[in-house]
C-alpha positions as CSV (number, residue, x, y, z in Angstrom):
1,M,-84.5,-60.8,-20.5
2,S,-87.1,-62.0,-22.9
3,D,-87.1,-60.9,-26.6
4,A,-90.2,-58.8,-26.0
5,N,-88.6,-57.0,-23.1
6,R,-85.4,-56.5,-25.0
7,D,-87.3,-55.1,-28.0
8,H,-89.2,-52.7,-25.7
9,S,-86.0,-51.5,-24.0
10,D,-84.4,-50.9,-27.4
11,T,-87.5,-48.9,-28.5
12,V,-87.4,-46.8,-25.4
13,H,-83.7,-46.1,-25.8
14,A,-84.2,-45.2,-29.5
15,A,-87.0,-42.8,-28.5
16,D,-84.9,-41.1,-25.9
17,H,-82.1,-40.7,-28.4
18,A,-84.4,-39.2,-31.0
19,Y,-86.0,-36.9,-28.4
20,R,-82.7,-35.5,-27.2
21,L,-81.4,-34.8,-30.7
22,I,-84.6,-33.2,-32.1
23,R,-85.0,-31.2,-28.9
24,E,-81.5,-29.9,-29.1
25,E,-82.0,-28.8,-32.7
26,I,-85.1,-26.9,-31.7
27,L,-83.6,-25.2,-28.7
28,S,-80.4,-24.3,-30.6
29,G,-82.4,-22.7,-33.4
30,R,-81.3,-25.2,-36.0
31,R,-84.9,-26.1,-36.4
32,A,-86.7,-22.7,-36.9
33,A,-90.0,-21.7,-35.4
34,G,-92.7,-22.8,-37.9
35,E,-90.7,-25.5,-39.5
36,W,-92.5,-28.8,-40.3
37,L,-90.8,-31.9,-39.0
38,R,-91.3,-35.0,-41.1
39,E,-91.1,-38.4,-39.6
40,S,-89.0,-39.9,-42.4
41,E,-86.5,-37.0,-42.3
42,M,-86.2,-37.1,-38.5
43,A,-85.8,-40.9,-38.6
44,E,-83.0,-40.6,-41.1
45,S,-81.2,-37.8,-39.3
46,T,-81.4,-39.5,-35.9
47,R,-80.8,-42.9,-37.3
48,V,-83.8,-44.6,-35.7
49,S,-87.0,-45.9,-37.1
50,R,-90.2,-43.9,-37.3
51,T,-91.8,-45.4,-34.2
52,P,-89.2,-43.8,-31.8
53,V,-89.6,-40.6,-33.7
54,R,-93.3,-40.6,-33.1
55,E,-92.7,-41.1,-29.4
56,A,-90.2,-38.3,-29.4
57,F,-92.8,-36.0,-31.1
58,R,-95.3,-36.9,-28.4
59,R,-92.9,-35.8,-25.7
60,L,-91.9,-32.6,-27.5
61,T,-95.6,-31.8,-27.9
62,A,-96.3,-32.3,-24.2
63,E,-93.4,-29.9,-23.5
64,G,-94.8,-27.3,-25.8
65,L,-91.8,-27.2,-28.1
66,V,-93.8,-28.5,-31.1
67,R,-97.5,-28.7,-32.0
68,Y,-99.4,-31.4,-33.8
69,E,-101.8,-30.4,-36.6
70,R,-104.1,-33.1,-38.0
71,H,-103.4,-34.1,-41.6
72,R,-100.3,-31.9,-41.7
73,G,-98.0,-33.2,-39.0
74,V,-95.7,-31.7,-36.4
75,Q,-94.5,-28.1,-36.5
76,V,-91.9,-26.3,-34.3
77,Q,-93.9,-24.1,-32.0
78,S,-93.7,-20.4,-32.8
79,W,-94.8,-17.2,-31.0
80,S,-95.7,-14.0,-32.7
81,E,-94.1,-10.8,-31.5
82,R,-97.4,-9.9,-30.0
83,D,-97.5,-13.2,-28.1
84,L,-94.1,-12.6,-26.7
85,D,-94.9,-9.0,-25.8
86,E,-98.0,-10.1,-23.9
87,I,-96.2,-12.8,-22.0
88,F,-93.2,-10.6,-21.0
89,S,-95.4,-7.6,-20.3
90,L,-97.4,-9.6,-17.8
91,R,-94.2,-11.1,-16.3
92,S,-92.7,-7.6,-15.9
93,V,-95.6,-6.6,-13.8
94,L,-96.2,-9.8,-11.8
95,E,-92.7,-11.0,-10.9
96,P,-91.4,-7.6,-9.8
97,W,-94.4,-7.2,-7.6
98,G,-93.8,-10.7,-6.2
99,C,-90.2,-9.8,-5.6
100,R,-91.2,-6.7,-3.7
101,L,-93.6,-8.7,-1.5
102,A,-90.8,-11.2,-0.8
103,A,-88.4,-8.4,0.3
104,I,-91.1,-7.0,2.6
105,A,-91.9,-10.4,4.1
106,G,-88.2,-11.1,4.7
107,T,-88.7,-14.8,4.6
108,A,-86.7,-15.7,1.5
109,D,-83.9,-18.2,2.0
110,V,-81.2,-16.0,0.7
111,T,-78.5,-18.6,1.5
112,K,-80.2,-21.1,-0.8
113,L,-80.9,-18.5,-3.4
114,N,-77.2,-17.5,-3.4
115,E,-76.1,-21.1,-3.7
116,M,-78.4,-21.5,-6.8
117,A,-77.1,-18.3,-8.3
118,C,-73.5,-19.5,-7.9
119,R,-74.4,-22.9,-9.4
120,M,-75.9,-21.2,-12.4
121,D,-72.6,-19.3,-12.8
122,E,-70.7,-22.6,-12.8
123,L,-73.0,-23.9,-15.5
124,A,-72.3,-21.0,-17.8
125,P,-68.6,-20.0,-17.6
126,G,-68.0,-17.0,-19.7
127,G,-71.7,-16.9,-20.7
128,H,-71.5,-20.2,-22.5
129,P,-74.0,-22.7,-21.0
130,S,-72.7,-26.3,-20.6
131,D,-76.1,-27.7,-19.7
132,V,-79.1,-25.7,-20.8
133,D,-81.6,-28.1,-19.2
134,K,-80.0,-27.8,-15.8
135,L,-79.5,-24.1,-16.1
136,T,-83.2,-23.7,-17.0
137,E,-84.2,-26.0,-14.1
138,L,-82.2,-24.0,-11.6
139,N,-83.5,-20.7,-13.0
140,N,-87.1,-21.8,-12.6
141,Q,-86.5,-22.9,-9.1
142,F,-84.8,-19.6,-8.3
143,H,-87.8,-17.6,-9.5
144,Q,-90.3,-19.9,-7.9
145,M,-88.5,-19.7,-4.6
146,I,-88.7,-15.9,-4.6
147,L,-92.4,-15.9,-5.6
148,K,-93.2,-18.4,-2.9
149,S,-91.6,-16.1,-0.4
150,A,-94.1,-13.4,-1.4
151,D,-96.7,-15.6,0.4
152,N,-99.4,-14.8,-2.1
153,E,-100.9,-18.0,-3.6
154,R,-103.0,-16.2,-6.2
155,L,-99.9,-14.5,-7.5
156,N,-98.1,-17.8,-7.7
157,N,-101.0,-19.4,-9.7
158,V,-101.4,-16.5,-12.1
159,T,-97.6,-16.2,-12.7
160,A,-97.3,-20.0,-13.3
161,S,-100.1,-19.7,-16.0
162,V,-98.2,-16.9,-17.7
163,I,-94.6,-18.3,-17.8
164,Q,-94.1,-20.4,-20.8
165,V,-91.3,-22.9,-20.1
166,P,-90.4,-23.5,-23.7
167,L,-89.7,-19.8,-24.0
168,V,-87.4,-20.0,-21.0
169,W,-85.5,-22.8,-22.6
170,R,-85.2,-21.0,-25.9
171,T,-84.0,-17.8,-24.1
172,F,-81.1,-19.6,-22.4
173,A,-80.3,-21.7,-25.4
174,R,-80.0,-18.6,-27.6
175,Y,-78.7,-15.9,-25.3
176,T,-75.5,-14.2,-26.4
177,P,-72.7,-14.7,-23.9
178,E,-73.0,-11.0,-22.8
179,A,-76.8,-11.3,-22.3
180,L,-76.4,-14.5,-20.3
181,L,-73.8,-13.0,-18.1
182,R,-76.0,-10.0,-17.4
183,S,-78.9,-12.3,-16.5
184,L,-76.7,-14.2,-14.1
185,A,-75.5,-11.0,-12.5
186,H,-79.1,-10.0,-11.9
187,H,-79.6,-13.1,-9.8
188,H,-76.8,-12.1,-7.5
189,E,-78.2,-8.6,-7.2
190,L,-81.6,-9.9,-6.5
191,V,-80.2,-12.0,-3.6
192,T,-78.4,-8.9,-2.2
193,A,-81.6,-6.8,-2.4
194,L,-83.7,-9.5,-0.7
195,A,-81.1,-10.0,2.0
196,G,-81.2,-6.2,2.7
197,G,-85.0,-6.2,2.7
198,D,-85.0,-3.3,0.2
199,E,-88.3,-3.8,-1.6
200,N,-87.8,-0.9,-4.1
201,W,-84.4,-2.3,-5.1
202,A,-85.6,-5.9,-5.4
203,E,-88.6,-4.8,-7.5
204,S,-86.5,-2.7,-9.8
205,V,-83.9,-5.4,-10.4
206,M,-86.5,-8.1,-11.2
207,R,-88.2,-5.7,-13.7
208,S,-84.9,-5.1,-15.4
209,H,-84.2,-8.9,-15.4
210,I,-87.5,-9.7,-17.1
211,R,-87.3,-6.9,-19.6
212,A,-83.7,-7.8,-20.5
213,A,-84.8,-11.4,-21.2
214,W,-87.6,-10.1,-23.4
215,H,-85.3,-8.0,-25.5
216,S,-82.8,-11.0,-25.8
217,I,-85.4,-13.4,-27.1
218,R,-87.1,-10.8,-29.3
219,S,-83.8,-10.1,-31.0
220,T,-83.2,-13.8,-31.7
221,E,-86.7,-14.3,-33.1
222,K,-86.1,-11.4,-35.5
223,T,-82.8,-12.7,-36.7
224,T,-84.0,-16.3,-37.2
225,P,-84.6,-16.8,-40.9
226,P,-88.2,-17.6,-41.8
227,T,-89.1,-21.1,-42.9
228,E,-91.7,-21.8,-45.6
229,S,-94.6,-23.8,-44.3
230,A,-95.5,-26.9,-46.2
231,S,-98.8,-26.8,-48.0
């Protein structure tokens, strides 16, 4: 390997390292919503140079976990209570309706859905997630599979525009064990309702599932201490 290739490989590795550490601090709440992230501070805390930190910031911006403001820098993304209420209010209408349609259609792959629900249980024994990324990925796939079973393309498109993936990440990362266990139990109940073709039950469980998620993330937002913005 040439020196140039080796240097590039080292930079990529350092950027991945910085990205993982900064991302984990954001998702865990150690970096609060609204907090400004300084290149020099992040380089020191992650033990890399500023170049990998800048690359990490670009990736985090693309994911929606931070936002870049010209002449000020990078700030941990925040949502007002009104933003959260709008997002979850829309979800509590769209997803239950999609779940109802899926139950009526009877085309959902309940075997696959059950496997995914069980896998999520394994990733969060006792309500303590061992891999938030994988848990989030499976959860998204679970919800998407149900919506696709509704056979309504417009509903899928509208719902996709409403769901904010960073909020899903933060919900799982900051659930209490009790709240997470309740959420996982909802998945199994949804599978049972879909398998039985009971549209009223399926719709009701999905609505409870979304509203419970909303109350969980709202409570963590309220208990996160405010961070002063840099002038």
